[in-house]
Gaussian input, Z-matrix of N, CA and C with variables (Angstrom, degrees):
# hf/3-21g

backbone

0 1
 N
 C     1     B1
 C     2     B2     1     A1
 N     3     B3     2     A2     1     D1
 C     4     B4     3     A3     2     D2
 C     5     B5     4     A4     3     D3
 N     6     B6     5     A5     4     D4
 C     7     B7     6     A6     5     D5
 C     8     B8     7     A7     6     D6
 N     9     B9     8     A8     7     D7
 C    10    B10     9     A9     8     D8
 C    11    B11    10    A10     9     D9
 N    12    B12    11    A11    10    D10
 C    13    B13    12    A12    11    D11
 C    14    B14    13    A13    12    D12
 N    15    B15    14    A14    13    D13
 C    16    B16    15    A15    14    D14
 C    17    B17    16    A16    15    D15
 N    18    B18    17    A17    16    D16
 C    19    B19    18    A18    17    D17
 C    20    B20    19    A19    18    D18
 N    21    B21    20    A20    19    D19
 C    22    B22    21    A21    20    D20
 C    23    B23    22    A22    21    D21
 N    24    B24    23    A23    22    D22
 C    25    B25    24    A24    23    D23
 C    26    B26    25    A25    24    D24
 N    27    B27    26    A26    25    D25
 C    28    B28    27    A27    26    D26
 C    29    B29    28    A28    27    D27
 N    30    B30    29    A29    28    D28
 C    31    B31    30    A30    29    D29
 C    32    B32    31    A31    30    D30
 N    33    B33    32    A32    31    D31
 C    34    B34    33    A33    32    D32
 C    35    B35    34    A34    33    D33
 N    36    B36    35    A35    34    D34
 C    37    B37    36    A36    35    D35
 C    38    B38    37    A37    36    D36
 N    39    B39    38    A38    37    D37
 C    40    B40    39    A39    38    D38
 C    41    B41    40    A40    39    D39
 N    42    B42    41    A41    40    D40
 C    43    B43    42    A42    41    D41
 C    44    B44    43    A43    42    D42
 N    45    B45    44    A44    43    D43
 C    46    B46    45    A45    44    D44
 C    47    B47    46    A46    45    D45
 N    48    B48    47    A47    46    D46
 C    49    B49    48    A48    47    D47
 C    50    B50    49    A49    48    D48
 N    51    B51    50    A50    49    D49
 C    52    B52    51    A51    50    D50
 C    53    B53    52    A52    51    D51
 N    54    B54    53    A53    52    D52
 C    55    B55    54    A54    53    D53
 C    56    B56    55    A55    54    D54
 N    57    B57    56    A56    55    D55
 C    58    B58    57    A57    56    D56
 C    59    B59    58    A58    57    D57
 N    60    B60    59    A59    58    D58
 C    61    B61    60    A60    59    D59
 C    62    B62    61    A61    60    D60
 N    63    B63    62    A62    61    D61
 C    64    B64    63    A63    62    D62
 C    65    B65    64    A64    63    D63
 N    66    B66    65    A65    64    D64
 C    67    B67    66    A66    65    D65
 C    68    B68    67    A67    66    D66
 N    69    B69    68    A68    67    D67
 C    70    B70    69    A69    68    D68
 C    71    B71    70    A70    69    D69
 N    72    B72    71    A71    70    D70
 C    73    B73    72    A72    71    D71
 C    74    B74    73    A73    72    D72
 N    75    B75    74    A74    73    D73
 C    76    B76    75    A75    74    D74
 C    77    B77    76    A76    75    D75
 N    78    B78    77    A77    76    D76
 C    79    B79    78    A78    77    D77
 C    80    B80    79    A79    78    D78
 N    81    B81    80    A80    79    D79
 C    82    B82    81    A81    80    D80
 C    83    B83    82    A82    81    D81
 N    84    B84    83    A83    82    D82
 C    85    B85    84    A84    83    D83
 C    86    B86    85    A85    84    D84
 N    87    B87    86    A86    85    D85
 C    88    B88    87    A87    86    D86
 C    89    B89    88    A88    87    D87
 N    90    B90    89    A89    88    D88
 C    91    B91    90    A90    89    D89
 C    92    B92    91    A91    90    D90
 N    93    B93    92    A92    91    D91
 C    94    B94    93    A93    92    D92
 C    95    B95    94    A94    93    D93
 N    96    B96    95    A95    94    D94
 C    97    B97    96    A96    95    D95
 C    98    B98    97    A97    96    D96
 N    99    B99    98    A98    97    D97
 C   100   B100    99    A99    98    D98
 C   101   B101   100   A100    99    D99
 N   102   B102   101   A101   100   D100
 C   103   B103   102   A102   101   D101
 C   104   B104   103   A103   102   D102
 N   105   B105   104   A104   103   D103
 C   106   B106   105   A105   104   D104
 C   107   B107   106   A106   105   D105
 N   108   B108   107   A107   106   D106
 C   109   B109   108   A108   107   D107
 C   110   B110   109   A109   108   D108
 N   111   B111   110   A110   109   D109
 C   112   B112   111   A111   110   D110
 C   113   B113   112   A112   111   D111
 N   114   B114   113   A113   112   D112
 C   115   B115   114   A114   113   D113
 C   116   B116   115   A115   114   D114
 N   117   B117   116   A116   115   D115
 C   118   B118   117   A117   116   D116
 C   119   B119   118   A118   117   D117
 N   120   B120   119   A119   118   D118
 C   121   B121   120   A120   119   D119
 C   122   B122   121   A121   120   D120
 N   123   B123   122   A122   121   D121
 C   124   B124   123   A123   122   D122
 C   125   B125   124   A124   123   D123
 N   126   B126   125   A125   124   D124
 C   127   B127   126   A126   125   D125
 C   128   B128   127   A127   126   D126
 N   129   B129   128   A128   127   D127
 C   130   B130   129   A129   128   D128
 C   131   B131   130   A130   129   D129
 N   132   B132   131   A131   130   D130
 C   133   B133   132   A132   131   D131
 C   134   B134   133   A133   132   D132
 N   135   B135   134   A134   133   D133
 C   136   B136   135   A135   134   D134
 C   137   B137   136   A136   135   D135
 N   138   B138   137   A137   136   D136
 C   139   B139   138   A138   137   D137
 C   140   B140   139   A139   138   D138
 N   141   B141   140   A140   139   D139
 C   142   B142   141   A141   140   D140
 C   143   B143   142   A142   141   D141
 N   144   B144   143   A143   142   D142
 C   145   B145   144   A144   143   D143
 C   146   B146   145   A145   144   D144
 N   147   B147   146   A146   145   D145
 C   148   B148   147   A147   146   D146
 C   149   B149   148   A148   147   D147
 N   150   B150   149   A149   148   D148
 C   151   B151   150   A150   149   D149
 C   152   B152   151   A151   150   D150
 N   153   B153   152   A152   151   D151
 C   154   B154   153   A153   152   D152
 C   155   B155   154   A154   153   D153
 N   156   B156   155   A155   154   D154
 C   157   B157   156   A156   155   D155
 C   158   B158   157   A157   156   D156
 N   159   B159   158   A158   157   D157
 C   160   B160   159   A159   158   D158
 C   161   B161   160   A160   159   D159
 N   162   B162   161   A161   160   D160
 C   163   B163   162   A162   161   D161
 C   164   B164   163   A163   162   D162
 N   165   B165   164   A164   163   D163
 C   166   B166   165   A165   164   D164
 C   167   B167   166   A166   165   D165
 N   168   B168   167   A167   166   D166
 C   169   B169   168   A168   167   D167
 C   170   B170   169   A169   168   D168
 N   171   B171   170   A170   169   D169
 C   172   B172   171   A171   170   D170
 C   173   B173   172   A172   171   D171
 N   174   B174   173   A173   172   D172
 C   175   B175   174   A174   173   D173
 C   176   B176   175   A175   174   D174
 N   177   B177   176   A176   175   D175
 C   178   B178   177   A177   176   D176
 C   179   B179   178   A178   177   D177
 N   180   B180   179   A179   178   D178
 C   181   B181   180   A180   179   D179
 C   182   B182   181   A181   180   D180
 N   183   B183   182   A182   181   D181
 C   184   B184   183   A183   182   D182
 C   185   B185   184   A184   183   D183
 N   186   B186   185   A185   184   D184
 C   187   B187   186   A186   185   D185
 C   188   B188   187   A187   186   D186
 N   189   B189   188   A188   187   D187
 C   190   B190   189   A189   188   D188
 C   191   B191   190   A190   189   D189
 N   192   B192   191   A191   190   D190
 C   193   B193   192   A192   191   D191
 C   194   B194   193   A193   192   D192
 N   195   B195   194   A194   193   D193
 C   196   B196   195   A195   194   D194
 C   197   B197   196   A196   195   D195
 N   198   B198   197   A197   196   D196
 C   199   B199   198   A198   197   D197
 C   200   B200   199   A199   198   D198
 N   201   B201   200   A200   199   D199
 C   202   B202   201   A201   200   D200
 C   203   B203   202   A202   201   D201
 N   204   B204   203   A203   202   D202
 C   205   B205   204   A204   203   D203
 C   206   B206   205   A205   204   D204
 N   207   B207   206   A206   205   D205
 C   208   B208   207   A207   206   D206
 C   209   B209   208   A208   207   D207
 N   210   B210   209   A209   208   D208
 C   211   B211   210   A210   209   D209
 C   212   B212   211   A211   210   D210
 N   213   B213   212   A212   211   D211
 C   214   B214   213   A213   212   D212
 C   215   B215   214   A214   213   D213
 N   216   B216   215   A215   214   D214
 C   217   B217   216   A216   215   D215
 C   218   B218   217   A217   216   D216
 N   219   B219   218   A218   217   D217
 C   220   B220   219   A219   218   D218
 C   221   B221   220   A220   219   D219
 N   222   B222   221   A221   220   D220
 C   223   B223   222   A222   221   D221
 C   224   B224   223   A223   222   D222
 N   225   B225   224   A224   223   D223
 C   226   B226   225   A225   224   D224
 C   227   B227   226   A226   225   D225
 N   228   B228   227   A227   226   D226
 C   229   B229   228   A228   227   D227
 C   230   B230   229   A229   228   D228
 N   231   B231   230   A230   229   D229
 C   232   B232   231   A231   230   D230
 C   233   B233   232   A232   231   D231
 N   234   B234   233   A233   232   D232
 C   235   B235   234   A234   233   D233
 C   236   B236   235   A235   234   D234
 N   237   B237   236   A236   235   D235
 C   238   B238   237   A237   236   D236
 C   239   B239   238   A238   237   D237
 N   240   B240   239   A239   238   D238
 C   241   B241   240   A240   239   D239
 C   242   B242   241   A241   240   D240
 N   243   B243   242   A242   241   D241
 C   244   B244   243   A243   242   D242
 C   245   B245   244   A244   243   D243
 N   246   B246   245   A245   244   D244
 C   247   B247   246   A246   245   D245
 C   248   B248   247   A247   246   D246
 N   249   B249   248   A248   247   D247
 C   250   B250   249   A249   248   D248
 C   251   B251   250   A250   249   D249
 N   252   B252   251   A251   250   D250
 C   253   B253   252   A252   251   D251
 C   254   B254   253   A253   252   D252
 N   255   B255   254   A254   253   D253
 C   256   B256   255   A255   254   D254
 C   257   B257   256   A256   255   D255
 N   258   B258   257   A257   256   D256
 C   259   B259   258   A258   257   D257
 C   260   B260   259   A259   258   D258
 N   261   B261   260   A260   259   D259
 C   262   B262   261   A261   260   D260
 C   263   B263   262   A262   261   D261
 N   264   B264   263   A263   262   D262
 C   265   B265   264   A264   263   D263
 C   266   B266   265   A265   264   D264
 N   267   B267   266   A266   265   D265
 C   268   B268   267   A267   266   D266
 C   269   B269   268   A268   267   D267
 N   270   B270   269   A269   268   D268
 C   271   B271   270   A270   269   D269
 C   272   B272   271   A271   270   D270
 N   273   B273   272   A272   271   D271
 C   274   B274   273   A273   272   D272
 C   275   B275   274   A274   273   D273
 N   276   B276   275   A275   274   D274
 C   277   B277   276   A276   275   D275
 C   278   B278   277   A277   276   D276
 N   279   B279   278   A278   277   D277
 C   280   B280   279   A279   278   D278
 C   281   B281   280   A280   279   D279
 N   282   B282   281   A281   280   D280
 C   283   B283   282   A282   281   D281
 C   284   B284   283   A283   282   D282
 N   285   B285   284   A284   283   D283
 C   286   B286   285   A285   284   D284
 C   287   B287   286   A286   285   D285
 N   288   B288   287   A287   286   D286
 C   289   B289   288   A288   287   D287
 C   290   B290   289   A289   288   D288
 N   291   B291   290   A290   289   D289
 C   292   B292   291   A291   290   D290
 C   293   B293   292   A292   291   D291
 N   294   B294   293   A293   292   D292
 C   295   B295   294   A294   293   D293
 C   296   B296   295   A295   294   D294
 N   297   B297   296   A296   295   D295
 C   298   B298   297   A297   296   D296
 C   299   B299   298   A298   297   D297
 N   300   B300   299   A299   298   D298
 C   301   B301   300   A300   299   D299
 C   302   B302   301   A301   300   D300
 N   303   B303   302   A302   301   D301
 C   304   B304   303   A303   302   D302
 C   305   B305   304   A304   303   D303
 N   306   B306   305   A305   304   D304
 C   307   B307   306   A306   305   D305
 C   308   B308   307   A307   306   D306
 N   309   B309   308   A308   307   D307
 C   310   B310   309   A309   308   D308
 C   311   B311   310   A310   309   D309
 N   312   B312   311   A311   310   D310
 C   313   B313   312   A312   311   D311
 C   314   B314   313   A313   312   D312
 N   315   B315   314   A314   313   D313
 C   316   B316   315   A315   314   D314
 C   317   B317   316   A316   315   D315
 N   318   B318   317   A317   316   D316
 C   319   B319   318   A318   317   D317
 C   320   B320   319   A319   318   D318
 N   321   B321   320   A320   319   D319
 C   322   B322   321   A321   320   D320
 C   323   B323   322   A322   321   D321
 N   324   B324   323   A323   322   D322
 C   325   B325   324   A324   323   D323
 C   326   B326   325   A325   324   D324
 N   327   B327   326   A326   325   D325
 C   328   B328   327   A327   326   D326
 C   329   B329   328   A328   327   D327
 N   330   B330   329   A329   328   D328
 C   331   B331   330   A330   329   D329
 C   332   B332   331   A331   330   D330

   B1=1.4450
   B2=1.5345
   B3=1.3519
   B4=1.4633
   B5=1.5312
   B6=1.3199
   B7=1.4615
   B8=1.5260
   B9=1.2933
   B10=1.4608
   B11=1.5265
   B12=1.3365
   B13=1.4573
   B14=1.5245
   B15=1.3165
   B16=1.4650
   B17=1.5192
   B18=1.3192
   B19=1.4599
   B20=1.5177
   B21=1.3192
   B22=1.4611
   B23=1.5211
   B24=1.3294
   B25=1.4625
   B26=1.5251
   B27=1.3106
   B28=1.4590
   B29=1.5180
   B30=1.3357
   B31=1.4562
   B32=1.5128
   B33=1.3410
   B34=1.4663
   B35=1.5163
   B36=1.3416
   B37=1.4674
   B38=1.5206
   B39=1.3309
   B40=1.4576
   B41=1.5234
   B42=1.3270
   B43=1.4630
   B44=1.5276
   B45=1.3213
   B46=1.4672
   B47=1.5268
   B48=1.3183
   B49=1.4640
   B50=1.5183
   B51=1.2890
   B52=1.4596
   B53=1.5273
   B54=1.2915
   B55=1.4606
   B56=1.5206
   B57=1.3236
   B58=1.4640
   B59=1.5243
   B60=1.3428
   B61=1.4504
   B62=1.5218
   B63=1.3248
   B64=1.4691
   B65=1.5235
   B66=1.3042
   B67=1.4595
   B68=1.5160
   B69=1.3343
   B70=1.4613
   B71=1.5240
   B72=1.3218
   B73=1.4559
   B74=1.5217
   B75=1.3183
   B76=1.4549
   B77=1.5246
   B78=1.3015
   B79=1.4565
   B80=1.5213
   B81=1.3191
   B82=1.4709
   B83=1.5216
   B84=1.3258
   B85=1.4673
   B86=1.5256
   B87=1.2997
   B88=1.4647
   B89=1.5226
   B90=1.3296
   B91=1.4595
   B92=1.5232
   B93=1.3205
   B94=1.4516
   B95=1.5335
   B96=1.3309
   B97=1.4610
   B98=1.5105
   B99=1.3131
   B100=1.4575
   B101=1.5176
   B102=1.3340
   B103=1.4616
   B104=1.5159
   B105=1.3210
   B106=1.4538
   B107=1.5247
   B108=1.3181
   B109=1.4583
   B110=1.5181
   B111=1.3312
   B112=1.4655
   B113=1.5258
   B114=1.3586
   B115=1.4568
   B116=1.5096
   B117=1.3411
   B118=1.4608
   B119=1.5226
   B120=1.3235
   B121=1.4594
   B122=1.5218
   B123=1.3240
   B124=1.4564
   B125=1.5194
   B126=1.3265
   B127=1.4514
   B128=1.5274
   B129=1.3281
   B130=1.4703
   B131=1.5284
   B132=1.3283
   B133=1.4666
   B134=1.5283
   B135=1.3491
   B136=1.4611
   B137=1.5249
   B138=1.3236
   B139=1.4630
   B140=1.5216
   B141=1.3148
   B142=1.4619
   B143=1.5230
   B144=1.2989
   B145=1.4599
   B146=1.5122
   B147=1.3506
   B148=1.4454
   B149=1.5071
   B150=1.3363
   B151=1.4598
   B152=1.5249
   B153=1.3296
   B154=1.4640
   B155=1.5207
   B156=1.3215
   B157=1.4624
   B158=1.5159
   B159=1.3054
   B160=1.4532
   B161=1.5280
   B162=1.3223
   B163=1.4714
   B164=1.5269
   B165=1.3298
   B166=1.4607
   B167=1.5278
   B168=1.3147
   B169=1.4570
   B170=1.5224
   B171=1.3250
   B172=1.4550
   B173=1.5220
   B174=1.3220
   B175=1.4675
   B176=1.5243
   B177=1.3111
   B178=1.4532
   B179=1.5242
   B180=1.3008
   B181=1.4660
   B182=1.5165
   B183=1.3301
   B184=1.4586
   B185=1.5206
   B186=1.3171
   B187=1.4652
   B188=1.5226
   B189=1.3322
   B190=1.4687
   B191=1.5164
   B192=1.3252
   B193=1.4632
   B194=1.5320
   B195=1.3019
   B196=1.4596
   B197=1.5246
   B198=1.3172
   B199=1.4653
   B200=1.5359
   B201=1.3232
   B202=1.4619
   B203=1.5149
   B204=1.3129
   B205=1.4656
   B206=1.5118
   B207=1.3334
   B208=1.4540
   B209=1.5158
   B210=1.3319
   B211=1.4562
   B212=1.5184
   B213=1.3297
   B214=1.4601
   B215=1.5201
   B216=1.3321
   B217=1.4703
   B218=1.5250
   B219=1.3296
   B220=1.4578
   B221=1.5251
   B222=1.3296
   B223=1.4602
   B224=1.5261
   B225=1.3252
   B226=1.4658
   B227=1.5213
   B228=1.3159
   B229=1.4691
   B230=1.5302
   B231=1.3269
   B232=1.4617
   B233=1.5155
   B234=1.3184
   B235=1.4724
   B236=1.5296
   B237=1.3426
   B238=1.4709
   B239=1.5274
   B240=1.3477
   B241=1.4637
   B242=1.5262
   B243=1.3188
   B244=1.4556
   B245=1.5130
   B246=1.3142
   B247=1.4606
   B248=1.5156
   B249=1.3463
   B250=1.4620
   B251=1.5235
   B252=1.3155
   B253=1.4639
   B254=1.5222
   B255=1.3279
   B256=1.4704
   B257=1.5264
   B258=1.3356
   B259=1.4670
   B260=1.5196
   B261=1.3416
   B262=1.4576
   B263=1.5269
   B264=1.3256
   B265=1.4665
   B266=1.5124
   B267=1.3360
   B268=1.4658
   B269=1.5269
   B270=1.3288
   B271=1.4630
   B272=1.5216
   B273=1.3285
   B274=1.4575
   B275=1.5239
   B276=1.3417
   B277=1.4625
   B278=1.5303
   B279=1.3333
   B280=1.4652
   B281=1.5235
   B282=1.3192
   B283=1.4567
   B284=1.5172
   B285=1.3284
   B286=1.4629
   B287=1.5138
   B288=1.3215
   B289=1.4610
   B290=1.5187
   B291=1.3245
   B292=1.4607
   B293=1.5189
   B294=1.3082
   B295=1.4625
   B296=1.5245
   B297=1.2855
   B298=1.4539
   B299=1.5074
   B300=1.3002
   B301=1.4550
   B302=1.5223
   B303=1.3219
   B304=1.4558
   B305=1.5190
   B306=1.3230
   B307=1.4582
   B308=1.5190
   B309=1.3291
   B310=1.4580
   B311=1.5181
   B312=1.3125
   B313=1.4489
   B314=1.5226
   B315=1.3147
   B316=1.4601
   B317=1.5238
   B318=1.3140
   B319=1.4646
   B320=1.5213
   B321=1.3019
   B322=1.4613
   B323=1.5096
   B324=1.3066
   B325=1.4490
   B326=1.5119
   B327=1.3123
   B328=1.4523
   B329=1.5188
   B330=1.3170
   B331=1.4673
   B332=1.5082
   A1=108.20
   A2=117.41
   A3=118.95
   A4=111.87
   A5=114.80
   A6=120.51
   A7=108.29
   A8=116.41
   A9=121.54
   A10=108.64
   A11=116.02
   A12=120.18
   A13=112.55
   A14=117.76
   A15=120.37
   A16=110.16
   A17=115.00
   A18=121.49
   A19=106.69
   A20=116.66
   A21=121.06
   A22=109.76
   A23=116.13
   A24=122.17
   A25=107.69
   A26=115.75
   A27=122.58
   A28=108.24
   A29=117.43
   A30=118.45
   A31=113.50
   A32=115.10
   A33=122.86
   A34=108.97
   A35=115.95
   A36=121.45
   A37=109.55
   A38=115.98
   A39=121.21
   A40=111.91
   A41=117.74
   A42=122.08
   A43=108.88
   A44=117.83
   A45=119.51
   A46=111.63
   A47=114.84
   A48=122.70
   A49=113.99
   A50=115.63
   A51=120.90
   A52=108.29
   A53=116.32
   A54=120.95
   A55=111.70
   A56=117.53
   A57=120.88
   A58=110.30
   A59=116.14
   A60=120.40
   A61=106.10
   A62=117.86
   A63=121.22
   A64=114.24
   A65=117.94
   A66=122.28
   A67=107.66
   A68=118.99
   A69=120.76
   A70=114.00
   A71=117.78
   A72=120.59
   A73=111.04
   A74=116.44
   A75=121.11
   A76=113.48
   A77=118.17
   A78=121.32
   A79=111.02
   A80=115.81
   A81=120.14
   A82=111.38
   A83=116.98
   A84=120.29
   A85=110.01
   A86=116.01
   A87=120.82
   A88=108.47
   A89=115.80
   A90=120.45
   A91=111.61
   A92=116.28
   A93=121.10
   A94=110.57
   A95=115.11
   A96=122.85
   A97=105.06
   A98=116.97
   A99=121.07
   A100=111.01
   A101=114.08
   A102=121.16
   A103=107.64
   A104=115.54
   A105=121.31
   A106=111.03
   A107=115.58
   A108=121.76
   A109=114.81
   A110=117.43
   A111=120.89
   A112=111.97
   A113=116.07
   A114=120.15
   A115=115.66
   A116=117.54
   A117=120.24
   A118=110.92
   A119=115.94
   A120=121.89
   A121=107.37
   A122=115.69
   A123=122.98
   A124=110.44
   A125=119.95
   A126=127.53
   A127=114.58
   A128=118.42
   A129=120.49
   A130=112.32
   A131=117.72
   A132=123.40
   A133=111.06
   A134=115.28
   A135=119.06
   A136=109.28
   A137=117.00
   A138=119.39
   A139=112.59
   A140=115.31
   A141=121.82
   A142=108.35
   A143=116.53
   A144=120.09
   A145=115.46
   A146=118.12
   A147=118.70
   A148=112.12
   A149=115.50
   A150=122.44
   A151=108.36
   A152=115.87
   A153=119.12
   A154=110.30
   A155=114.41
   A156=120.59
   A157=110.61
   A158=114.72
   A159=121.34
   A160=111.22
   A161=116.33
   A162=126.21
   A163=114.45
   A164=119.01
   A165=120.15
   A166=110.10
   A167=115.85
   A168=122.04
   A169=107.68
   A170=115.37
   A171=121.47
   A172=108.39
   A173=115.69
   A174=120.75
   A175=108.53
   A176=115.28
   A177=120.10
   A178=108.79
   A179=115.55
   A180=122.59
   A181=108.35
   A182=115.16
   A183=119.29
   A184=108.38
   A185=115.92
   A186=123.23
   A187=106.61
   A188=115.88
   A189=120.54
   A190=111.01
   A191=115.44
   A192=119.22
   A193=108.48
   A194=117.29
   A195=121.00
   A196=113.16
   A197=118.05
   A198=121.80
   A199=112.11
   A200=117.66
   A201=120.62
   A202=113.87
   A203=116.42
   A204=121.30
   A205=108.44
   A206=116.12
   A207=118.64
   A208=112.73
   A209=115.63
   A210=121.94
   A211=110.70
   A212=115.32
   A213=122.75
   A214=106.78
   A215=116.74
   A216=121.62
   A217=109.96
   A218=115.50
   A219=122.33
   A220=109.55
   A221=115.85
   A222=123.21
   A223=108.84
   A224=116.59
   A225=121.99
   A226=107.14
   A227=116.25
   A228=122.73
   A229=111.56
   A230=116.02
   A231=122.40
   A232=115.49
   A233=118.15
   A234=121.49
   A235=110.35
   A236=118.19
   A237=120.25
   A238=110.90
   A239=116.07
   A240=120.65
   A241=112.34
   A242=117.77
   A243=120.19
   A244=112.55
   A245=115.39
   A246=120.76
   A247=109.40
   A248=114.64
   A249=121.34
   A250=108.81
   A251=115.76
   A252=120.97
   A253=110.30
   A254=116.26
   A255=122.86
   A256=107.90
   A257=116.97
   A258=121.50
   A259=111.14
   A260=117.50
   A261=121.44
   A262=114.69
   A263=118.12
   A264=119.54
   A265=111.91
   A266=116.40
   A267=121.44
   A268=110.27
   A269=116.44
   A270=121.19
   A271=110.01
   A272=115.85
   A273=122.69
   A274=108.78
   A275=118.60
   A276=119.78
   A277=109.57
   A278=115.45
   A279=119.71
   A280=111.00
   A281=114.27
   A282=122.52
   A283=107.31
   A284=117.31
   A285=121.72
   A286=109.30
   A287=115.81
   A288=120.39
   A289=109.02
   A290=115.98
   A291=121.86
   A292=109.43
   A293=115.71
   A294=123.48
   A295=114.89
   A296=119.44
   A297=118.63
   A298=112.70
   A299=114.23
   A300=121.24
   A301=109.31
   A302=115.48
   A303=121.17
   A304=108.13
   A305=116.18
   A306=122.01
   A307=106.75
   A308=116.38
   A309=118.22
   A310=110.40
   A311=114.87
   A312=122.94
   A313=106.98
   A314=116.50
   A315=120.98
   A316=107.56
   A317=115.91
   A318=119.35
   A319=108.94
   A320=114.62
   A321=120.96
   A322=108.33
   A323=115.39
   A324=120.85
   A325=108.42
   A326=117.62
   A327=121.39
   A328=109.20
   A329=115.62
   A330=119.60
   A331=110.98
   D1=129.79
   D2=-179.96
   D3=-69.27
   D4=151.11
   D5=177.03
   D6=-83.48
   D7=130.59
   D8=-179.07
   D9=-80.84
   D10=115.96
   D11=-176.14
   D12=-85.53
   D13=-34.75
   D14=-175.95
   D15=-133.78
   D16=146.20
   D17=173.07
   D18=-105.75
   D19=127.21
   D20=-174.92
   D21=-131.14
   D22=137.84
   D23=172.52
   D24=-135.60
   D25=138.43
   D26=-178.45
   D27=-125.21
   D28=138.42
   D29=179.48
   D30=176.77
   D31=-142.51
   D32=-174.37
   D33=-137.15
   D34=143.26
   D35=177.02
   D36=-124.42
   D37=151.91
   D38=178.31
   D39=-81.77
   D40=-20.54
   D41=179.18
   D42=-128.06
   D43=130.72
   D44=-179.82
   D45=-77.61
   D46=166.62
   D47=171.80
   D48=58.15
   D49=67.42
   D50=175.65
   D51=-127.86
   D52=158.57
   D53=176.97
   D54=-103.56
   D55=6.90
   D56=179.77
   D57=-67.97
   D58=136.58
   D59=170.21
   D60=-82.42
   D61=136.02
   D62=-168.70
   D63=-84.62
   D64=57.35
   D65=167.77
   D66=-139.15
   D67=154.40
   D68=-174.64
   D69=-61.74
   D70=-24.17
   D71=179.98
   D72=-67.43
   D73=-28.74
   D74=-174.19
   D75=-107.69
   D76=-32.98
   D77=-172.73
   D78=-102.64
   D79=125.88
   D80=178.55
   D81=-78.70
   D82=-19.69
   D83=-178.82
   D84=-99.23
   D85=158.17
   D86=176.47
   D87=-116.48
   D88=49.28
   D89=-178.49
   D90=-99.54
   D91=33.27
   D92=-176.28
   D93=-151.48
   D94=164.71
   D95=165.06
   D96=-134.22
   D97=128.48
   D98=-178.28
   D99=-143.17
   D100=166.41
   D101=173.58
   D102=-129.79
   D103=125.83
   D104=178.43
   D105=-94.59
   D106=168.17
   D107=-177.07
   D108=-59.72
   D109=-24.86
   D110=178.06
   D111=-75.97
   D112=-4.63
   D113=175.67
   D114=92.11
   D115=9.09
   D116=179.07
   D117=-93.06
   D118=143.00
   D119=176.09
   D120=-99.47
   D121=125.26
   D122=-175.91
   D123=-110.81
   D124=155.57
   D125=8.85
   D126=-84.64
   D127=-0.12
   D128=-178.82
   D129=-68.19
   D130=-19.45
   D131=-179.47
   D132=56.33
   D133=45.50
   D134=177.77
   D135=-113.53
   D136=148.82
   D137=-176.80
   D138=-66.32
   D139=137.40
   D140=171.35
   D141=-89.80
   D142=-160.85
   D143=-176.45
   D144=-89.21
   D145=-14.58
   D146=-178.98
   D147=-167.26
   D148=156.12
   D149=176.28
   D150=-88.26
   D151=166.85
   D152=172.08
   D153=-140.57
   D154=159.19
   D155=-178.62
   D156=-155.93
   D157=-156.79
   D158=-176.69
   D159=-55.59
   D160=133.73
   D161=177.13
   D162=76.11
   D163=-2.30
   D164=176.07
   D165=-76.74
   D166=154.73
   D167=176.11
   D168=-108.30
   D169=119.20
   D170=-177.34
   D171=-111.91
   D172=134.20
   D173=179.01
   D174=-129.77
   D175=145.01
   D176=172.88
   D177=-131.49
   D178=144.15
   D179=179.02
   D180=-131.51
   D181=153.15
   D182=174.57
   D183=-138.63
   D184=133.88
   D185=175.18
   D186=-115.14
   D187=119.61
   D188=-178.79
   D189=-117.70
   D190=145.36
   D191=171.08
   D192=-91.04
   D193=-176.34
   D194=-176.48
   D195=-68.66
   D196=-17.59
   D197=177.59
   D198=-90.35
   D199=1.99
   D200=-179.92
   D201=79.28
   D202=25.00
   D203=176.10
   D204=-115.94
   D205=149.46
   D206=-179.53
   D207=175.33
   D208=-149.56
   D209=-175.18
   D210=-130.99
   D211=134.27
   D212=172.66
   D213=-101.08
   D214=132.01
   D215=178.48
   D216=-123.30
   D217=144.43
   D218=177.85
   D219=-120.78
   D220=145.28
   D221=179.09
   D222=-134.83
   D223=140.84
   D224=174.30
   D225=-121.45
   D226=118.94
   D227=-177.74
   D228=52.81
   D229=38.72
   D230=176.49
   D231=86.81
   D232=-13.00
   D233=-178.68
   D234=-93.97
   D235=140.07
   D236=177.48
   D237=-56.48
   D238=136.03
   D239=-176.96
   D240=-127.63
   D241=6.35
   D242=176.88
   D243=138.19
   D244=164.27
   D245=178.07
   D246=-152.24
   D247=164.01
   D248=179.67
   D249=-151.90
   D250=152.99
   D251=177.23
   D252=-76.99
   D253=138.24
   D254=175.66
   D255=-108.56
   D256=127.12
   D257=-179.65
   D258=-133.07
   D259=22.11
   D260=-169.84
   D261=-105.38
   D262=9.50
   D263=-179.93
   D264=84.96
   D265=-138.90
   D266=-179.22
   D267=-55.04
   D268=147.74
   D269=-177.97
   D270=-129.36
   D271=136.75
   D272=178.93
   D273=-120.06
   D274=131.85
   D275=177.98
   D276=-61.70
   D277=142.21
   D278=-176.45
   D279=-141.48
   D280=148.62
   D281=-179.03
   D282=-141.06
   D283=127.90
   D284=177.77
   D285=-117.66
   D286=141.75
   D287=177.96
   D288=-146.62
   D289=137.30
   D290=174.91
   D291=-138.55
   D292=148.33
   D293=168.61
   D294=62.57
   D295=45.22
   D296=175.14
   D297=162.65
   D298=176.12
   D299=-179.95
   D300=-96.37
   D301=132.76
   D302=179.88
   D303=-132.88
   D304=135.01
   D305=175.29
   D306=-110.86
   D307=129.70
   D308=-179.94
   D309=-140.55
   D310=153.10
   D311=173.51
   D312=-117.31
   D313=135.53
   D314=-179.43
   D315=-118.18
   D316=131.12
   D317=176.65
   D318=-136.63
   D319=155.66
   D320=179.57
   D321=-112.58
   D322=135.34
   D323=179.27
   D324=-125.39
   D325=111.72
   D326=177.67
   D327=-93.34
   D328=123.77
   D329=-178.83
   D330=-83.51

């Protein structure tokens, strides 16, 4: 079994500029929705459709209505990997990393 060098979570937060890692074990607040490499969607801690690791391409999208409610979707290598309802208003893209080196590219896609 390979040794996991880095813990990574990708998602959305209701407040920008925080040092919280986006999983329930680390974050006391539930002002985010994220997906970790083990394939769980947090803070609900429910399984998504797939895990991710080194060299995978992870994408997240959010569709919001005018009241700040909508749906967060996750994709791994282009395939749907889970979704969750967003009810927290404004959303800021967020990335958490612990215990290792991670290289990432961030792009914005306006539909």
